[in-house]
MDTraj code that builds the backbone (N, CA, C; nanometers):
import mdtraj as md
import numpy as np

residues = "MET LYS LEU GLU ASP ILE ARG ARG GLU TYR THR LYS GLY GLY LEU ARG ARG GLU MET LEU ALA ASP SER PRO ILE THR GLN PHE GLU ASN TRP LEU GLN GLN ALA VAL ASP ALA LYS PHE ALA ASP PRO THR ALA MET VAL VAL ALA THR VAL ASP GLU HIS GLY GLN PRO SER GLN ARG ILE VAL LEU LEU LYS HIS LEU ASP GLU HIS GLY PHE VAL PHE PHE THR ASN THR GLY SER ARG LYS ALA GLN GLU ILE LYS SER ASN ASN LYS VAL CYS LEU HIS PHE PRO TRP HIS GLU ILE GLU ARG GLN VAL ILE VAL TYR GLY GLU ALA LYS ALA LEU SER THR ALA ALA VAL ALA LYS TYR PHE LEU SER ARG PRO GLN GLU SER GLN LEU ALA ALA TRP ALA SER GLN GLN SER ARG PRO VAL SER SER ARG LYS ALA LEU MET GLU THR PHE HIS ALA MET LYS ALA LYS PHE ALA LYS GLY GLN ILE PRO LEU PRO ASP PHE TRP GLY GLY TYR CYS VAL GLU PRO THR LYS ILE GLU PHE TRP GLN GLY GLY GLU HIS ARG LEU HIS ASP ARG PHE MET TYR ILE LYS GLN ASP ASP GLY SER TRP GLN VAL ASP ARG LEU ASN PRO".split()
xyz = np.array([
    [-1.3926, -1.5325, -2.5537],
    [-1.2785, -1.4524, -2.5350],
    [-1.1460, -1.5220, -2.5053],
    [-1.0301, -1.5023, -2.5680],
    [-0.9117, -1.5747, -2.5469],
    [-0.8246, -1.4785, -2.4806],
    [-0.8202, -1.4847, -2.3402],
    [-0.7462, -1.3907, -2.2692],
    [-0.6149, -1.3969, -2.2800],
    [-0.5614, -1.5194, -2.3321],
    [-0.4080, -1.5177, -2.3638],
    [-0.3632, -1.4456, -2.4812],
    [-0.4794, -1.4044, -2.5664],
    [-0.4337, -1.3113, -2.6618],
    [-0.4358, -1.1522, -2.6290],
    [-0.4799, -1.1058, -2.5310],
    [-0.4922, -0.9795, -2.5072],
    [-0.3493, -0.9403, -2.4357],
    [-0.2647, -0.8521, -2.5115],
    [-0.1428, -0.8212, -2.4613],
    [-0.1010, -0.6875, -2.5229],
    [-0.0165, -0.6369, -2.4864],
    [0.0337, -0.5021, -2.5499],
    [0.1776, -0.4839, -2.5078],
    [0.2547, -0.4013, -2.5751],
    [0.3963, -0.3626, -2.5398],
    [0.3958, -0.2212, -2.4638],
    [0.5047, -0.2270, -2.3678],
    [0.5263, -0.0974, -2.2825],
    [0.6280, -0.0147, -2.3542],
    [0.5972, 0.1054, -2.3940],
    [0.6965, 0.1691, -2.4839],
    [0.7143, 0.3208, -2.4378],
    [0.6594, 0.3451, -2.3108],
    [0.6400, 0.4808, -2.2912],
    [0.7849, 0.5346, -2.2208],
    [0.8896, 0.4485, -2.2019],
    [1.0350, 0.5020, -2.1743],
    [1.0853, 0.4075, -2.0341],
    [1.1980, 0.4021, -2.0348],
    [1.2794, 0.3355, -1.9610],
    [1.3019, 0.3994, -1.8130],
    [1.3541, 0.3409, -1.7273],
    [1.4069, 0.3986, -1.5897],
    [1.5350, 0.3431, -1.5667],
    [1.6172, 0.4641, -1.5256],
    [1.7690, 0.4249, -1.4918],
    [1.7837, 0.4737, -1.3613],
    [1.8865, 0.4099, -1.3039],
    [1.9281, 0.4334, -1.1528],
    [1.9636, 0.6022, -1.1459],
    [2.0390, 0.6666, -1.2544],
    [2.0589, 0.8022, -1.2431],
    [1.9367, 0.8864, -1.2519],
    [1.8413, 0.8517, -1.2773],
    [1.7036, 0.9114, -1.2912],
    [1.6261, 0.9099, -1.1819],
    [1.6650, 0.8338, -1.0653],
    [1.6034, 0.8389, -0.9357],
    [1.6469, 0.9114, -0.8246],
    [1.5510, 0.9830, -0.7442],
    [1.5995, 1.0707, -0.6362],
    [1.6455, 0.9689, -0.5296],
    [1.7367, 1.0394, -0.4415],
    [1.7937, 0.9641, -0.3336],
    [1.6773, 0.8967, -0.2342],
    [1.5775, 0.9853, -0.1994],
    [1.4666, 0.9462, -0.1267],
    [1.3505, 0.8968, -0.2157],
    [1.3000, 0.7853, -0.1593],
    [1.1891, 0.7249, -0.2447],
    [1.0556, 0.8238, -0.2204],
    [1.0492, 0.8986, -0.1098],
    [0.9266, 1.0005, -0.0910],
    [0.9452, 1.0901, -0.2025],
    [1.0673, 1.1544, -0.2241],
    [1.0822, 1.2408, -0.3241],
    [1.0404, 1.2019, -0.4544],
    [1.0826, 1.0723, -0.4778],
    [1.0767, 0.9954, -0.6110],
    [0.9278, 0.9868, -0.6311],
    [0.8496, 0.9476, -0.5290],
    [0.6990, 0.9158, -0.5380],
    [0.6349, 1.0318, -0.5628],
    [0.6864, 1.1564, -0.5040],
    [0.6169, 1.2940, -0.5316],
    [0.6365, 1.3320, -0.6595],
    [0.7596, 1.3014, -0.7329],
    [0.7669, 1.3430, -0.8597],
    [0.6730, 1.2491, -0.9505],
    [0.6641, 1.1324, -0.9395],
    [0.5739, 1.0532, -1.0067],
    [0.4219, 1.0678, -0.9929],
    [0.3834, 1.1048, -0.8743],
    [0.2463, 1.1451, -0.8486],
    [0.2062, 1.2790, -0.9005],
    [0.2960, 1.3728, -0.9261],
    [0.2860, 1.4925, -0.9790],
    [0.2473, 1.4733, -1.1296],
    [0.3425, 1.3675, -1.1860],
    [0.3144, 1.3485, -1.3147],
    [0.1846, 1.2824, -1.3552],
    [0.1358, 1.1907, -1.2631],
    [0.0120, 1.1289, -1.2619],
    [-0.1049, 1.2411, -1.2729],
    [-0.0894, 1.3336, -1.1892],
    [-0.1724, 1.4557, -1.1753],
    [-0.1870, 1.5343, -1.2836],
    [-0.0590, 1.5647, -1.3509],
    [-0.0637, 1.6394, -1.4754],
    [-0.1086, 1.5825, -1.5778],
    [-0.1053, 1.4500, -1.5878],
    [-0.1697, 1.3595, -1.6831],
    [-0.3194, 1.3517, -1.6801],
    [-0.3544, 1.4268, -1.5742],
    [-0.5231, 1.4379, -1.5419],
    [-0.5932, 1.2896, -1.5318],
    [-0.5265, 1.2114, -1.4657],
    [-0.5901, 1.0732, -1.4262],
    [-0.7119, 1.0872, -1.3532],
    [-0.8171, 1.0373, -1.3616],
    [-0.9225, 1.0419, -1.2895],
    [-0.9026, 1.0355, -1.1286],
    [-0.8278, 0.9466, -1.1006],
    [-0.7897, 0.9284, -0.9384],
    [-0.6595, 0.9000, -0.9332],
    [-0.5536, 0.9948, -0.9357],
    [-0.4243, 0.9732, -0.9174],
    [-0.3726, 0.9279, -0.7817],
    [-0.4728, 0.9622, -0.6889],
    [-0.4035, 0.9208, -0.5388],
    [-0.4837, 0.7907, -0.4940],
    [-0.5625, 0.7343, -0.5957],
    [-0.5962, 0.5964, -0.5762],
    [-0.5226, 0.5021, -0.5352],
    [-0.5252, 0.4135, -0.4272],
    [-0.4207, 0.3086, -0.3765],
    [-0.4854, 0.1791, -0.3416],
    [-0.4473, 0.0784, -0.3708],
    [-0.4975, -0.0570, -0.3163],
    [-0.4236, -0.0593, -0.1841],
    [-0.5011, -0.0958, -0.0628],
    [-0.4509, -0.1423, 0.0532],
    [-0.4578, -0.2699, 0.0903],
    [-0.3492, -0.3452, 0.0982],
    [-0.3733, -0.4924, 0.1323],
    [-0.3357, -0.5314, 0.2827],
    [-0.4383, -0.5939, 0.3309],
    [-0.4183, -0.6388, 0.5008],
    [-0.4182, -0.7904, 0.4924],
    [-0.4125, -0.8450, 0.6218],
    [-0.4126, -0.9863, 0.6245],
    [-0.4865, -1.0180, 0.7571],
    [-0.5833, -1.0994, 0.7569],
    [-0.6555, -1.1298, 0.8913],
    [-0.5795, -1.2317, 0.9678],
    [-0.6518, -1.2788, 1.0864],
    [-0.5849, -1.3723, 1.1662],
    [-0.5522, -1.4811, 1.1274],
    [-0.6125, -1.5208, 1.0080],
    [-0.6207, -1.6489, 0.9438],
    [-0.5080, -1.6746, 0.8542],
    [-0.4629, -1.5526, 0.8085],
    [-0.3615, -1.5483, 0.7111],
    [-0.4426, -1.5124, 0.5509],
    [-0.5676, -1.4819, 0.5785],
    [-0.6229, -1.4401, 0.4510],
    [-0.6096, -1.3120, 0.4010],
    [-0.5586, -1.2612, 0.3031],
    [-0.5255, -1.1454, 0.2575],
    [-0.6754, -1.0771, 0.1848],
    [-0.6779, -0.9601, 0.2045],
    [-0.7984, -0.8655, 0.1335],
    [-0.7441, -0.7483, 0.0972],
    [-0.8129, -0.7005, -0.0057],
    [-0.7686, -0.5531, -0.0593],
    [-0.8813, -0.4810, -0.0894],
    [-0.8470, -0.3477, -0.0990],
    [-0.9571, -0.2571, -0.1303],
    [-0.8954, -0.1143, -0.1805],
    [-0.9662, -0.0308, -0.2465],
    [-0.9008, 0.0784, -0.2969],
    [-0.9431, 0.2159, -0.1954],
    [-0.8497, 0.2843, -0.1548],
    [-0.8938, 0.4153, -0.0816],
    [-0.7935, 0.5087, -0.1403],
    [-0.8232, 0.6240, -0.0959],
    [-0.7302, 0.7616, -0.1513],
    [-0.6255, 0.8149, -0.0491],
    [-0.5027, 0.8293, -0.1007],
    [-0.4111, 0.8722, -0.0354],
    [-0.4447, 1.0225, 0.0007],
    [-0.4205, 1.0742, 0.1297],
    [-0.4703, 1.1826, 0.1815],
    [-0.3549, 1.2826, 0.2291],
    [-0.2534, 1.2314, 0.2487],
    [-0.1488, 1.3251, 0.2989],
    [-0.0185, 1.2313, 0.2786],
    [0.1104, 1.2992, 0.2566],
    [0.2263, 1.2194, 0.2359],
    [0.3307, 1.3125, 0.2800],
    [0.4389, 1.2651, 0.3497],
    [0.5436, 1.3314, 0.3997],
    [0.6669, 1.2370, 0.4448],
    [0.7604, 1.2731, 0.5080],
    [0.8873, 1.1930, 0.5297],
    [0.8369, 1.0699, 0.6204],
    [0.7327, 1.0937, 0.6955],
    [0.6889, 0.9845, 0.7803],
    [0.6035, 0.8501, 0.7020],
    [0.5404, 0.8786, 0.6035],
    [0.4608, 0.7931, 0.5139],
    [0.3545, 0.8407, 0.4597],
    [0.2666, 0.7510, 0.4416],
    [0.1436, 0.7404, 0.3463],
    [0.0255, 0.7619, 0.4382],
    [-0.0624, 0.8605, 0.4209],
    [-0.1860, 0.8649, 0.5060],
    [-0.3188, 0.8254, 0.4416],
    [-0.3922, 0.7421, 0.5174],
    [-0.5516, 0.7349, 0.4620],
    [-0.6327, 0.7354, 0.5893],
    [-0.7693, 0.7655, 0.5689],
    [-0.8583, 0.7401, 0.6641],
    [-0.9504, 0.6513, 0.6407],
    [-1.0293, 0.6099, 0.7549],
    [-1.1410, 0.4859, 0.7493],
    [-1.2178, 0.4849, 0.8652],
    [-1.3284, 0.4098, 0.8682],
    [-1.3870, 0.3723, 0.9672],
    [-1.3267, 0.2574, 1.0718],
    [-1.2932, 0.2798, 1.1990],
    [-1.2179, 0.1874, 1.2649],
    [-1.2837, 0.0457, 1.2994],
    [-1.4174, 0.0394, 1.2687],
    [-1.4874, -0.0805, 1.2629],
    [-1.4835, -0.1643, 1.1360],
    [-1.3965, -0.1068, 1.0295],
    [-1.4053, -0.1854, 0.9120],
    [-1.3026, -0.2773, 0.9152],
    [-1.3378, -0.3650, 0.8098],
    [-1.2515, -0.4940, 0.8005],
    [-1.0973, -0.4514, 0.8080],
    [-1.0536, -0.3714, 0.7249],
    [-0.9155, -0.3212, 0.6968],
    [-0.8738, -0.2690, 0.8367],
    [-0.9464, -0.1942, 0.9069],
    [-0.8999, -0.1503, 1.0370],
    [-0.8871, -0.2547, 1.1522],
    [-0.9824, -0.3454, 1.1401],
    [-0.9728, -0.4638, 1.2477],
    [-0.8434, -0.5500, 1.2133],
    [-0.8274, -0.5810, 1.0734],
    [-0.7144, -0.6526, 1.0401],
    [-0.5640, -0.5729, 1.0708],
    [-0.5675, -0.4436, 1.0661],
    [-0.4518, -0.3857, 1.1145],
    [-0.4281, -0.3729, 1.2462],
    [-0.5460, -0.3781, 1.3305],
    [-0.5145, -0.3970, 1.4740],
    [-0.4558, -0.5214, 1.5089],
    [-0.4613, -0.6140, 1.4338],
    [-0.4172, -0.7376, 1.4887],
    [-0.2867, -0.7705, 1.4018],
    [-0.2588, -0.6959, 1.2872],
    [-0.1371, -0.7217, 1.2043],
    [-0.1163, -0.5906, 1.1336],
    [-0.0333, -0.4899, 1.1753],
    [-0.0195, -0.3620, 1.1159],
    [0.0626, -0.3518, 0.9923],
    [0.1298, -0.4870, 0.9407],
    [0.1894, -0.4788, 0.8250],
    [0.1027, -0.4860, 0.7154],
    [0.1343, -0.3866, 0.6175],
    [0.0318, -0.3623, 0.5227],
    [0.1074, -0.3213, 0.3823],
    [0.0471, -0.3247, 0.2790],
    [0.1093, -0.3125, 0.1442],
    [0.0188, -0.1984, 0.0743],
    [0.0792, -0.1136, 0.0101],
    [-0.0109, -0.0247, -0.0815],
    [0.0442, -0.0515, -0.2275],
    [-0.0514, -0.0305, -0.3085],
    [-0.0282, -0.0421, -0.4699],
    [-0.0827, 0.0763, -0.5267],
    [-0.0024, 0.1476, -0.6043],
    [-0.0628, 0.2657, -0.6905],
    [-0.0433, 0.2251, -0.8347],
    [-0.1564, 0.1851, -0.9188],
    [-0.1508, 0.1432, -1.0550],
    [-0.1704, 0.2660, -1.1723],
    [-0.0717, 0.3096, -1.2033],
    [-0.0827, 0.4185, -1.2978],
    [-0.0594, 0.3423, -1.4212],
    [-0.1640, 0.2840, -1.4902],
    [-0.1556, 0.2166, -1.6093],
    [-0.1292, 0.2937, -1.7218],
    [-0.1760, 0.4205, -1.7123],
    [-0.1768, 0.5056, -1.8473],
    [-0.0514, 0.5526, -1.8695],
    [0.0404, 0.5756, -1.7672],
    [0.1937, 0.5867, -1.7942],
    [0.2821, 0.4773, -1.7753],
    [0.2098, 0.3420, -1.7602],
    [0.2958, 0.2464, -1.7420],
    [0.3915, 0.2314, -1.6331],
    [0.3165, 0.2589, -1.5088],
    [0.3990, 0.2626, -1.4014],
    [0.3287, 0.1929, -1.2739],
    [0.4029, 0.1530, -1.1814],
    [0.3303, 0.1019, -1.0535],
    [0.4448, 0.1326, -0.9368],
    [0.3653, 0.1770, -0.8203],
    [0.4368, 0.1962, -0.6952],
    [0.3893, 0.0879, -0.6083],
    [0.4841, 0.0307, -0.5256],
    [0.4445, -0.0562, -0.4358],
    [0.5160, -0.0304, -0.3046],
    [0.4276, -0.0075, -0.1957],
    [0.4706, 0.0384, -0.0597],
    [0.4617, -0.0811, 0.0285],
    [0.5623, -0.1033, 0.0914],
    [0.5579, -0.2183, 0.2101],
    [0.5884, -0.1381, 0.3514],
    [0.5143, -0.1463, 0.4352],
    [0.5430, -0.0755, 0.5660],
    [0.4438, -0.1412, 0.6735],
    [0.4438, -0.0555, 0.7795],
    [0.3574, -0.0763, 0.9060],
    [0.2630, 0.0607, 0.9350],
    [0.1300, 0.0176, 0.9380],
    [0.0347, 0.1273, 0.9545],
    [0.0333, 0.1683, 1.1065],
    [0.0451, 0.3012, 1.1441],
    [0.0345, 0.3461, 1.2645],
    [-0.0991, 0.4275, 1.2908],
    [-0.1621, 0.4300, 1.3901],
    [-0.2838, 0.5205, 1.4111],
    [-0.2449, 0.6674, 1.4212],
    [-0.3246, 0.7332, 1.3606],
    [-0.2962, 0.8882, 1.3739],
    [-0.3452, 0.9463, 1.5116],
    [-0.3281, 1.0475, 1.5537],
    [-0.3604, 1.1074, 1.6707],
    [-0.5053, 1.1473, 1.6380],
    [-0.5860, 1.1731, 1.7462],
    [-0.7386, 1.2207, 1.7278],
    [-0.7297, 1.3635, 1.6768],
    [-0.6357, 1.4504, 1.7131],
    [-0.6337, 1.5707, 1.6587],
    [-0.6137, 1.5851, 1.4926],
    [-0.5068, 1.4812, 1.4694],
    [-0.4788, 1.4849, 1.3210],
    [-0.6273, 1.4339, 1.2465],
    [-0.6929, 1.3342, 1.3028],
    [-0.8064, 1.2731, 1.2392],
    [-0.9239, 1.3714, 1.2216],
    [-0.9332, 1.4579, 1.3390],
    [-1.0470, 1.5364, 1.3532],
    [-1.0036, 1.6819, 1.2387],
    [-0.8890, 1.6968, 1.2349],
    [-0.8600, 1.8109, 1.1361],
    [-0.8897, 1.7813, 0.9853],
    [-0.8672, 1.6478, 0.9402],
    [-0.9125, 1.6121, 0.8124],
    [-1.0698, 1.6062, 0.8098],
    [-1.1174, 1.5454, 0.9135],
    [-1.2628, 1.5061, 0.9043],
    [-1.3303, 1.6511, 0.8836],
    [-1.3060, 1.7530, 0.9473],
    [-1.3604, 1.8632, 0.9412],
    [-1.3494, 1.9240, 0.8126],
    [-1.2420, 1.8925, 0.7303],
    [-1.2119, 1.9382, 0.6083],
    [-1.2927, 1.8753, 0.4900],
    [-1.3821, 1.7800, 0.5248],
    [-1.4435, 1.6895, 0.4258],
    [-1.5734, 1.7610, 0.4003],
    [-1.6329, 1.7400, 0.2760],
    [-1.7573, 1.7982, 0.2368],
    [-1.8512, 1.7438, 0.3517],
    [-1.9621, 1.8073, 0.3637],
    [-2.0642, 1.7800, 0.4767],
    [-2.1385, 1.6567, 0.4345],
    [-2.1668, 1.6259, 0.3171],
    [-2.2227, 1.4795, 0.2634],
    [-2.1358, 1.3635, 0.3150],
    [-1.9983, 1.4057, 0.2964],
    [-1.9206, 1.2885, 0.3284],
    [-1.9011, 1.2557, 0.4930],
    [-1.9058, 1.3806, 0.5605],
    [-1.9139, 1.3588, 0.6893],
    [-2.0251, 1.2785, 0.7386],
    [-2.1463, 1.3106, 0.6701],
    [-2.2824, 1.2430, 0.7227],
    [-2.2717, 1.0994, 0.6801],
    [-2.2042, 1.0604, 0.5672],
    [-2.1759, 0.9266, 0.5305],
    [-2.0906, 0.8632, 0.6183],
    [-1.9981, 0.9096, 0.6762],
    [-1.9128, 0.8498, 0.7737],
    [-1.9982, 0.8050, 0.8984],
    [-2.1031, 0.8835, 0.9352],
    [-2.2052, 0.8505, 1.0439],
    [-2.2917, 0.7408, 1.0070],
    [-2.3347, 0.7455, 0.8838],
    [-2.4337, 0.6468, 0.8269],
    [-2.4030, 0.5139, 0.8278],
    [-2.2701, 0.5214, 0.7854],
    [-2.2224, 0.3658, 0.7380],
    [-2.1449, 0.2806, 0.8484],
    [-2.2003, 0.1668, 0.8898],
    [-2.1148, 0.0772, 0.9543],
    [-2.0352, -0.0213, 0.8721],
    [-1.9275, 0.0682, 0.8312],
    [-1.8510, 0.0061, 0.7211],
    [-1.8172, -0.1447, 0.7280],
    [-1.8434, -0.2285, 0.6169],
    [-1.7869, -0.3652, 0.5946],
    [-1.9054, -0.4476, 0.6780],
    [-1.9824, -0.3828, 0.7521],
    [-2.0970, -0.4807, 0.8141],
    [-2.2220, -0.5032, 0.7015],
    [-2.3048, -0.6147, 0.7111],
    [-2.4049, -0.6318, 0.6353],
    [-2.5295, -0.5092, 0.6600],
    [-2.5972, -0.4869, 0.5400],
    [-2.6980, -0.4022, 0.5567],
    [-2.8045, -0.4543, 0.4532],
    [-2.9321, -0.4290, 0.5028],
    [-3.0504, -0.5092, 0.4406],
    [-3.0716, -0.4621, 0.2934],
    [-3.0379, -0.3285, 0.2668],
    [-3.0773, -0.2670, 0.1376],
    [-2.9990, -0.1305, 0.1203],
    [-3.0095, -0.0954, 0.0042],
    [-2.9517, 0.0585, -0.0066],
    [-3.0477, 0.1371, 0.0323],
    [-3.1842, 0.1141, 0.0416],
    [-3.2979, 0.1941, 0.0856],
    [-3.2722, 0.2305, 0.2287],
    [-3.2279, 0.1042, 0.3261],
    [-3.1932, 0.1217, 0.4738],
    [-3.0832, 0.1989, 0.4866],
    [-2.9821, 0.2031, 0.3954],
    [-2.8816, 0.2907, 0.4118],
    [-2.8849, 0.4475, 0.3991],
    [-2.9599, 0.4573, 0.2823],
    [-3.0039, 0.5853, 0.2867],
    [-3.1054, 0.6539, 0.3844],
    [-3.1809, 0.5836, 0.4333],
    [-3.2652, 0.6069, 0.5483],
    [-3.1897, 0.6667, 0.6630],
    [-3.0744, 0.5970, 0.6972],
    [-2.9731, 0.6171, 0.8009],
    [-2.9081, 0.7531, 0.7708],
    [-2.8716, 0.7667, 0.6440],
    [-2.8058, 0.8969, 0.5941],
    [-2.8839, 0.9986, 0.6189],
    [-3.0181, 1.0101, 0.5880],
    [-3.1030, 1.1170, 0.5999],
    [-3.1357, 1.1308, 0.7649],
    [-3.1413, 1.0193, 0.8257],
    [-3.1592, 1.0536, 0.9928],
    [-3.0435, 1.1229, 1.0360],
    [-2.9216, 1.0946, 0.9756],
    [-2.7817, 1.1555, 1.0268],
    [-2.7893, 1.2935, 0.9952],
    [-2.8469, 1.3244, 0.8813],
    [-2.8601, 1.4518, 0.8252],
    [-2.9525, 1.5514, 0.9060],
    [-3.0816, 1.4943, 0.9346],
    [-3.1553, 1.5527, 1.0486],
    [-3.1085, 1.5757, 1.1576],
    [-3.0312, 1.4708, 1.2415],
    [-2.9654, 1.4888, 1.3498],
    [-2.8837, 1.6001, 1.3725],
    [-2.8169, 1.6094, 1.2821],
    [-2.6953, 1.7143, 1.2692],
    [-2.7295, 1.8517, 1.1760],
    [-2.8481, 1.8680, 1.1676],
    [-2.8917, 1.9760, 1.0778],
    [-2.8279, 2.1139, 1.1403],
    [-2.8149, 2.1248, 1.2613],
    [-2.7653, 2.2631, 1.3052],
    [-2.6315, 2.2332, 1.3640],
    [-2.5424, 2.3079, 1.3430],
    [-2.4059, 2.3140, 1.3950],
    [-2.3185, 2.2264, 1.3167],
    [-2.1962, 2.2194, 1.3725],
    [-2.0965, 2.1286, 1.3241],
    [-2.1144, 1.9912, 1.3313],
    [-2.0713, 1.9164, 1.2354],
    [-2.0857, 1.7637, 1.2537],
    [-1.9788, 1.7326, 1.3444],
    [-1.9941, 1.6347, 1.4280],
    [-1.8838, 1.6085, 1.5265],
    [-1.8216, 1.4752, 1.4563],
    [-1.6819, 1.4532, 1.4946],
    [-1.6115, 1.3526, 1.4679],
    [-1.6660, 1.2247, 1.5419],
    [-1.6897, 1.1143, 1.4589],
    [-1.7418, 1.0027, 1.4912],
    [-1.6232, 0.9138, 1.5949],
    [-1.6801, 0.8596, 1.6886],
    [-1.5499, 0.7849, 1.7755],
    [-1.5029, 0.6566, 1.7104],
    [-1.5841, 0.6263, 1.5910],
    [-1.5327, 0.5078, 1.5250],
    [-1.4758, 0.5475, 1.3791],
    [-1.4128, 0.6576, 1.3670],
    [-1.3408, 0.7160, 1.2659],
    [-1.2062, 0.7542, 1.2819],
    [-1.1075, 0.6847, 1.2092],
    [-0.9772, 0.7274, 1.2158],
    [-0.8898, 0.7317, 1.1109],
    [-0.7588, 0.7364, 1.1275],
    [-0.6803, 0.7250, 1.0109],
    [-0.5351, 0.6648, 1.0489],
    [-0.4641, 0.6285, 0.9275],
    [-0.3310, 0.5727, 0.9514],
    [-0.2309, 0.6274, 0.8887],
    [-0.0899, 0.6339, 0.9249],
    [0.0058, 0.6400, 0.8324],
    [0.0900, 0.5114, 0.8373],
    [0.1063, 0.4828, 0.6962],
    [0.1762, 0.3826, 0.6596],
    [0.3388, 0.4213, 0.6496],
    [0.4080, 0.3629, 0.7497],
    [0.5383, 0.4060, 0.7529],
    [0.6256, 0.3139, 0.6691],
    [0.7080, 0.3541, 0.5635],
    [0.7357, 0.2503, 0.4599],
    [0.8846, 0.1779, 0.5261],
    [0.8936, 0.0714, 0.4864],
    [1.0247, -0.0086, 0.5026],
    [1.0975, -0.0418, 0.3621],
    [1.0147, -0.0675, 0.2599],
    [1.0460, -0.0579, 0.1448],
    [0.9486, -0.0114, 0.0217],
    [1.0143, 0.0371, -0.0745],
    [0.9146, 0.0856, -0.1796],
    [0.9722, 0.0623, -0.3256],
    [0.8919, 0.0009, -0.4051],
    [0.9417, -0.0393, -0.5418],
    [0.8732, 0.0531, -0.6314],
    [0.9616, 0.1052, -0.7376],
    [0.9136, 0.1746, -0.8533],
    [0.9340, 0.0735, -0.9744],
    [0.8201, 0.0786, -1.0502],
    [0.8216, 0.0010, -1.1818],
    [0.7772, 0.0573, -1.2932],
    [0.8525, 0.0494, -1.3854],
    [0.8350, 0.1164, -1.5291],
    [0.8353, 0.0178, -1.6384],
    [0.7068, 0.0124, -1.7081],
    [0.6859, -0.0736, -1.8071],
    [0.8196, -0.0708, -1.9169],
    [0.8571, -0.2026, -1.9695],
    [0.9631, -0.1881, -2.0721],
    [0.9436, -0.2812, -2.1813],
    [0.9844, -0.2741, -2.2903],
    [0.9745, -0.3479, -2.4133],
    [0.9934, -0.5000, -2.3821],
    [0.9182, -0.5882, -2.4565],
    [0.9557, -0.7290, -2.4588],
    [0.9478, -0.7805, -2.2997],
    [0.8703, -0.7121, -2.2252],
    [0.8424, -0.7574, -2.0680],
    [0.9733, -0.7369, -2.0028],
    [1.0663, -0.6492, -2.0469],
    [1.1933, -0.6276, -1.9745],
    [1.1835, -0.5137, -1.8952],
    [1.0891, -0.5014, -1.8055],
    [1.0516, -0.3932, -1.7145],
    [1.1614, -0.3384, -1.6380],
    [1.1754, -0.2207, -1.6102],
    [1.2759, -0.1606, -1.5002],
    [1.1980, -0.1511, -1.3638],
    [1.2707, -0.2169, -1.2660],
    [1.2265, -0.2296, -1.1425],
    [1.3249, -0.1734, -1.0236],
    [1.3047, -0.0877, -0.9546],
    [1.4131, -0.0405, -0.8465],
    [1.3401, -0.0556, -0.6981],
    [1.4082, -0.1139, -0.6055],
    [1.3332, -0.1142, -0.4656],
    [1.4346, -0.0530, -0.3817],
    [1.3642, 0.0426, -0.3159],
    [1.4377, 0.1231, -0.2076],
    [1.4085, 0.0442, -0.0789],
    [1.5241, 0.0248, 0.0124],
    [1.4989, -0.0590, 0.1240],
    [1.5780, 0.0370, 0.2394],
    [1.4691, 0.0677, 0.3562],
    [1.5139, 0.1460, 0.4488],
    [1.6115, 0.0707, 0.5409],
    [1.7342, 0.1407, 0.5682],
    [1.8423, 0.0817, 0.6479],
    [1.8210, 0.1459, 0.7814],
    [1.9035, 0.0914, 0.8818],
    [1.8746, 0.1096, 1.0274],
    [1.9275, 0.2622, 1.0649],
    [2.0079, 0.3123, 0.9688],
    [2.0470, 0.4559, 1.0161],
    [1.9360, 0.5610, 0.9237],
    [1.8261, 0.5055, 0.8671],
    [1.7374, 0.6052, 0.8012],
    [1.7668, 0.6027, 0.6732],
    [1.8897, 0.5823, 0.6169],
    [1.9144, 0.5937, 0.4848],
    [1.8505, 0.4914, 0.3930],
    [1.8458, 0.5097, 0.2682],
    [1.7869, 0.3989, 0.1685],
    [1.8816, 0.3630, 0.0814],
    [1.8721, 0.2211, 0.0810],
    [1.9652, 0.1367, -0.0305],
    [1.8664, 0.1003, -0.1488],
    [1.9202, 0.1305, -0.2427],
    [1.8637, 0.1101, -0.4003],
    [1.8957, -0.0148, -0.4500],
    [1.8130, -0.1106, -0.4948],
    [1.8570, -0.2206, -0.5778],
    [1.7652, -0.2324, -0.7051],
    [1.8268, -0.2498, -0.8186],
    [1.7673, -0.3004, -0.9281],
    [1.7083, -0.4387, -0.9258],
    [1.5796, -0.4637, -0.9689],
    [1.5354, -0.5922, -0.9610],
    [1.5091, -0.6661, -1.0952],
    [1.5230, -0.7698, -1.1050],
    [1.5048, -0.8523, -1.2527],
    [1.3311, -0.8195, -1.2742],
    [1.3006, -0.8003, -1.3929],
    [1.1608, -0.7782, -1.4502],
    [1.0954, -0.9171, -1.4095],
])
top = md.Topology()
chain = top.add_chain()
for i, resn in enumerate(residues, 1):
    res = top.add_residue(resn, chain, resSeq=i)
    for name in ("N", "CA", "C"):
        top.add_atom(name, md.element.get_by_symbol(name[0]), res)
traj = md.Trajectory(xyz[None], top)
């Protein structure tokens, strides 16, 4: 396999300053709706990048579960690697790779823990199997086998067979409050269009075009 020969042109259209909304949240919502309309398998999938106490970055894919003027919301086990890294360094980066329409969005910001009430509201809206899986998984920690994981899952299913499944005390959520958001649109000859929104002290957004 000759990796250097794998290439293609980006031809789905350019991006100009006058096409952008004043707010990056509005711009993101517009692009997300287009990704949904294009029937992507996981339009809300995003890479969350964190850094540990030794400066080692790590990444994983999670699903965006809410978006408003405050930021981008996701949920996770608070004992997970990402949650522990956020605890020591809450600066994170999100990446939405919408390859099919030759777009990317990169969000830079700080992750802030959500209230218990907000976490509970979302947890109770999840399918029952997903609630049970949250109880069964000690996320990011070693497990001896798939069989052992499933045994724990079925034990939780039996334990909570009657009544509402309670919110685990080790399950939480975060809102990533953005400080910068980049919108990337593929262009011919690798002359891509990139625009960076940078939040100002007064809450407004400065928009700069970046070299590809």
